C-alpha angles and dihedrals in degrees: 000000000000121000127197127221141213131215114209142179122211130185142179131259093278095041090236101127126046128199123190118202144162130222143165091222116036096184093056094042092052090048088054092050094047094047096041096238090167103054098198097040127132090239093056094045092053097034094242111173108128115101107214102162139021138163126186127215134193092240134036089229091061090048092050090050090052092046090055091048092051093045090052091056129085126264088254090059091049090050090050090054091049094045092051093053101027113017094175092050090233121174101265092189092063092040102042122352101051091065100045 
């Protein structure tokens, strides 16, 4: 069985901190971030809950490769990715993903 993957970027209310992650189920992973499933996580510490970017791939390996590429880039490059997909930095989880 082959599973796809999704790379995502989340931020806080003021868009000051960015976190890039990868998952095989974006709905579940966002639920975990929003509800602080992992009590000592980076996303809980910095109150990251707003999904501002995501891109899906046909395999988890492709998604992991893209996550590493994004993480290796500067904040400016991450902002450019976000601005291209989501120029208003809206919460895409509330707008799109939550209702898949």
